[in-house]
C-alpha positions as CSV (number, residue, x, y, z in Angstrom):
1,X,44.2,-19.5,-23.5
2,X,41.4,-18.2,-25.7
3,X,38.9,-20.6,-24.2
4,X,39.7,-19.4,-20.7
5,X,39.1,-15.7,-21.8
6,X,35.7,-16.7,-23.3
7,X,34.8,-18.7,-20.2
8,X,35.7,-15.8,-17.9
9,X,33.8,-13.3,-20.0
10,X,30.7,-15.5,-20.1
11,X,30.9,-16.0,-16.3
12,X,31.1,-12.3,-15.7
13,X,28.3,-11.6,-18.1
14,X,26.1,-14.2,-16.4
15,X,26.8,-12.7,-12.9
16,X,25.9,-9.3,-14.2
17,X,22.6,-10.6,-15.6
18,X,21.8,-12.3,-12.3
19,X,22.5,-9.1,-10.4
20,X,20.3,-7.0,-12.7
21,X,17.5,-9.6,-12.5
22,X,17.7,-9.6,-8.6
23,X,17.5,-5.8,-8.6
24,X,14.4,-5.8,-10.8
25,X,12.7,-8.4,-8.7
26,X,13.4,-6.5,-5.5
27,X,12.1,-3.2,-7.0
28,X,8.9,-5.0,-8.1
29,X,8.4,-6.6,-4.7
30,X,8.4,-3.2,-3.0
31,X,5.3,-2.0,-4.9
32,X,2.1,-2.3,-3.0
33,X,-1.2,-2.4,-4.8
34,X,-3.3,0.6,-3.9
35,X,-7.1,0.5,-3.5
36,X,-9.6,2.9,-5.0
37,X,-10.3,5.1,-2.0
38,X,-13.2,6.9,-3.5
39,X,-15.3,3.8,-4.1
40,X,-14.3,2.2,-0.8
41,X,-15.2,5.3,1.1
42,X,-18.6,5.6,-0.7
43,X,-19.5,2.3,0.7
44,X,-18.2,3.2,4.2
45,X,-20.0,6.6,4.3
46,X,-23.3,5.6,2.5
47,X,-25.3,5.8,5.8
48,X,-23.5,8.8,7.4
49,X,-25.6,11.8,8.3
50,X,-22.7,14.1,7.2
51,X,-21.5,12.5,4.0
52,X,-19.1,15.1,2.8
53,X,-17.2,15.1,6.2
54,X,-17.2,11.4,6.3
55,X,-15.8,11.1,2.7
56,X,-13.1,13.7,3.4
57,X,-12.0,11.9,6.6
58,X,-12.3,8.5,5.1
59,X,-10.2,9.4,2.0
60,X,-7.5,10.9,4.2
61,X,-7.3,7.7,6.3
62,X,-7.5,5.5,3.2
63,X,-4.5,7.3,1.6
64,X,-2.4,6.8,4.7
65,X,-3.4,3.2,5.4
66,X,-4.3,1.9,1.9
67,X,-7.3,0.2,3.4
68,X,-10.9,0.8,4.5
69,X,-12.8,-1.5,6.8
70,X,-15.9,-3.2,5.2
71,X,-19.3,-2.1,6.1
72,X,-20.6,1.3,7.3
73,X,-19.4,1.0,10.9
74,X,-16.9,-1.0,13.0
75,X,-14.9,-3.9,11.5
76,X,-11.7,-1.9,12.3
77,X,-9.9,-5.1,13.2
78,X,-9.6,-5.8,9.5
79,X,-7.5,-2.6,9.1
80,X,-5.5,-1.8,12.3
81,X,-3.9,1.3,10.8
82,X,-7.3,2.8,10.0
83,X,-8.4,2.0,13.6
84,X,-5.4,3.6,15.3
85,X,-5.3,7.0,13.5
86,X,-6.3,9.8,16.0
87,X,-7.1,13.5,15.6
88,X,-4.4,16.0,16.4
89,X,-5.3,16.1,20.1
90,X,-5.2,12.3,20.3
91,X,-8.6,12.0,22.0
92,X,-10.9,11.0,19.1
93,X,-10.6,8.5,16.2
94,X,-9.9,10.3,13.0
95,X,-11.4,7.7,10.6
96,X,-15.1,7.1,10.3
C-alpha cells in the first residue's frame, strides 16, 4: 500500500515536470532573434541622397519586418515583408 502511494506520487511529480518543461520549451521557441536595425539601415542607406529620410523609413520597415535586404538597392526578394510595405495611399513602396 505504501509502495503504491509512493509510485503514484512519483508518477504525478514526473508528469508535472514534463508539463513545465514543455511549457518552457514552447515559450523559448516563440522568441525571434531581432537584428540591429540601425547598423543594417546604415548599410542600406549609405549611398542615398537623402540619408535622414532613408534611415527613418528603413528603421520603420526594419522594426516591422525584422529584416533589411542586403546592398543599397534591390534584393527585396530576400525580405518579402520589406518589399511589400506600401505608403498610406498604397501607391509607393514605403521601404528604401
